[in-house]
C-alpha positions in Angstrom: -5.0 6.7 10.1 -7.2 9.6 10.9 -7.1 11.7 14.1 -9.8 9.5 15.7 -7.8 6.4 15.0 -4.6 8.0 16.3 -6.4 8.9 19.5 -7.7 5.4 19.9 -4.3 3.9 19.4 -2.6 6.3 21.8 -5.3 5.3 24.4 -4.4 1.6 23.9 -0.7 2.2 23.8 0.3 5.6 25.4 3.9 5.2 24.4 2.9 5.4 20.7 2.2 9.1 21.2 5.9 9.9 21.4 6.6 7.8 18.2 3.8 9.5 16.3 5.0 13.0 17.5 8.5 12.2 16.4 7.5 11.0 13.0 5.1 13.9 12.5 7.8 16.5 13.4 10.1 14.9 10.8 7.4 14.4 8.1 7.3 16.2 4.8 4.4 15.7 2.4 4.9 14.8 -1.3 2.1 16.7 -3.1 1.2 16.0 -6.7 -1.5 18.4 -7.8 -1.7 17.0 -11.3 -2.9 13.7 -9.9 -5.9 15.0 -8.0 -8.5 14.8 -10.8 -7.7 11.2 -11.5 -7.6 10.3 -7.8 -10.9 12.1 -7.2 -12.5 10.2 -10.2 -11.3 6.8 -8.8 -12.5 7.6 -5.3 -15.9 8.6 -6.6 -16.2 5.3 -8.5 -15.1 3.5 -5.3 -17.6 5.2 -3.1 -20.4 4.4 -5.6 -19.5 0.7 -5.6 -19.7 0.6 -1.8 -22.9 2.7 -1.4 -25.1 -0.3 -0.7 -22.4 -2.6 0.9 -22.7 -3.4 4.6 -21.7 -6.2 6.9 -18.6 -7.6 8.6 -15.6 -9.6 7.7 -14.7 -13.0 9.1 -12.7 -11.1 11.7 -15.7 -9.0 12.7 -14.4 -5.8 11.1 -17.0 -3.5 9.4 -16.8 -3.7 5.6 -14.8 -0.8 4.0 -13.2 0.0 0.7 -9.7 0.5 1.9 -9.2 3.5 -0.3 -5.8 5.3 0.2 -5.5 8.7 1.9 -5.1 11.5 -0.6 -1.5 12.3 0.5 -0.4 8.7 0.1 -2.0 8.4 -3.4 -0.3 11.7 -4.4 3.0 10.3 -3.0 2.9 7.3 -5.3 2.0 9.5 -8.3 4.8 11.9 -7.5 7.4 9.2 -7.0 6.5 7.5 -10.3 6.5 10.7 -12.3 9.8 12.0 -10.7 11.8 8.9 -10.6 10.5 7.1 -13.7 11.0 3.6 -12.4 11.2 0.8 -14.9 10.0 -1.9 -12.5 7.8 -1.5 -9.5 6.5 -4.2 -7.1 3.6 -3.6 -4.7 2.0 -5.9 -2.1 -1.7 -5.2 -1.3 -4.2 -4.3 -4.0 -7.7 -4.9 -2.8 -9.9 -2.6 -5.0 -6.9 -1.2 -6.8 -6.6 2.5 -5.9 -2.8 2.3 -5.5 -2.4 0.2 -8.6 -4.6 2.6 -10.7 -2.6 5.6 -9.5 0.8 4.0 -10.3 -0.3 2.8 -13.7 -1.8 6.2 -14.7 1.5 7.9 -13.7 3.4 5.3 -15.7 1.2 6.0 -18.7 2.0 9.7 -18.4 5.7 8.8 -18.3 5.5 6.4 -21.2 7.5 3.8 -19.4 7.3 1.4 -16.5 6.0 -2.0 -15.4 4.0 -2.8 -12.2 3.8 -6.2 -10.6 1.2 -6.4 -7.8 0.6 -9.1 -5.3 -2.8 -9.4 -3.5 -4.5 -11.8 -1.1 -8.0 -10.2 -1.2 -11.0 -10.6 1.0 -14.4 -10.5 -0.7 -17.8 -9.4 0.5 -19.2 -12.8 -0.6 -18.0 -15.3 2.0 -18.0 -18.2 -0.5 -15.2 -16.5 -2.5 -12.9 -16.5 0.6 -11.3 -19.9 0.4 -8.4 -19.4 2.8 -8.0 -18.0 6.3 -7.4 -14.2 6.5 -4.8 -12.8 8.9 -6.5 -12.3 12.2 -5.4 -8.7 12.5 -6.8 -7.6 9.1 -9.2 -4.6 9.0 -12.4 -4.3 7.0 -11.0 -3.6 3.5 -12.9 -5.9 1.1 -13.7 -6.3 -2.6 -17.4 -5.6 -3.3 -19.9 -8.1 -4.9 -19.2 -9.0 -8.5 -15.7 -7.3 -8.6 -12.2 -8.7 -8.7 -9.0 -7.6 -7.1 -7.8 -4.4 -8.7 -11.0 -3.6 -10.5 -10.4 0.2 -10.2 -7.6 -0.1 -12.7 -8.9 1.2 -16.1 -8.8 -1.4 -18.9 -6.6 0.8 -21.1 -3.9 0.9 -18.3 -3.5 -2.9 -17.8 -0.9 -3.6 -20.5 1.9 -2.6 -18.0 0.4 -4.6 -15.2 0.9 -8.1 -13.8 -1.4 -9.1 -10.9 -0.4 -12.1 -8.8 -3.0 -13.6 -6.4 -1.8 -15.2 -3.2 0.2 -14.5 -0.1 3.3 -12.3 -0.3 5.3 -14.9 1.7 4.8 -17.3 -1.2 4.9 -14.9 -4.2 7.1 -12.0 -3.3 10.6 -13.6 -3.7 9.8 -14.6 -7.3 8.3 -11.2 -8.1 11.4 -9.5 -6.8 14.0 -11.8 -8.5 14.7 -9.6 -11.6 15.3 -6.6 -9.3 13.1 -3.6 -8.7 13.4 0.2 -8.8 10.6 0.7 -6.3 8.8 -1.4 -3.7 5.5 -0.6 -2.0 4.3 -2.5 1.1 0.5 -2.4 1.8 -0.4 -6.0 2.5 -0.6 -7.8 5.8 0.6 -5.5 8.5 1.8 -8.0 11.0 5.3 -7.5 12.4 6.5 -10.8 10.9 5.2 -10.0 7.4 6.2 -6.4 7.3 9.8 -7.3 8.3 9.9 -10.1 5.8 8.8 -7.8 3.0 11.1 -5.0 3.9 14.1 -7.3 4.1 13.3 -9.1 0.9 12.6 -6.0 -1.1 15.7 -4.2 0.1 17.9 -7.0 -1.2 16.2 -6.8 -4.6 16.1 -3.0 -4.7 18.5 -1.5 -7.3 20.9 1.3 -6.4 18.9 4.6 -6.4 15.7 2.7 -5.6 13.1 3.5 -3.0 11.0 1.4 -0.5 7.6 2.8 0.4 6.3 1.5 3.7 2.7 2.2 4.6 0.9 1.5 7.9 4.2 1.5 9.8 2.1 2.4 12.9 0.8 -1.2 13.0 4.0 -2.7 14.3 7.6 -2.0 15.1 8.9 -3.7 12.0 9.9 -0.5 10.1 11.9 0.8 13.0 13.7 -2.5 13.5 14.4 -2.7 9.8 15.9 0.7 9.7 18.1 -0.1 12.7 19.5 -3.0 10.6 20.3 -1.1 7.4 20.5 2.6 8.4 18.9 4.0 5.2 18.1 7.6 4.4 14.5 8.0 5.4 11.6 10.4 4.8 8.4 10.3 6.8 5.3 11.4 4.9 3.2 11.3 8.1 3.3 9.1 11.2 1.9 6.1 9.2 4.0 6.2 6.0 7.7 6.5 5.3 10.3 6.1 2.5 13.6 4.4 2.7 16.1 5.3 -0.1 18.8 2.9 -1.3 21.5 5.4 -2.3 
């Protein structure tokens, strides 16, 4: 969330200012300079694809590409390169910025497998066959593209993409166990808490849970009160929970 978004949220819910301040004070970035050329390349391709796209989603939100903030993209790259996970599961793909970054870092490591779950919303209304969560923002897949299209063709051999709702697909995707889990799908309280709990059970010792958009609900705070993990805030919207 940018500063304008933070101000708007605080105006709607003044108590959030204290939460945001607390997380910001504790936050530590996770820079990955080596990732920046690749991230910049993907972002340029994404912007070009959306240059002529305009309109609103079924919820009335303005179309957007949903591209990750640079610090969050660098976080994923840095975690993959440093921890060298064998199996990663993520929820939320849309155009595939996070997936592309993860897979590029895995290629640099020479190891790793990514399983992604996505329930995308498309610019073309006829491609949206099921109802979208009412709280969803404007992130959409542009005309003629598929979920995760930003992932280069030569990086797809390590990737399994599952299309559907995480409530239906996540338990099966987690069953073999995971070294890293990344939440970036529906940000309702119910879904975030469901994903955090399910992923934590499947997370192997030494694994890490990446929680994005924790400012959307109180699910991450309630989850942490349940399990008391070691945490690291990247900023007031993103945090890590370590399973030591």
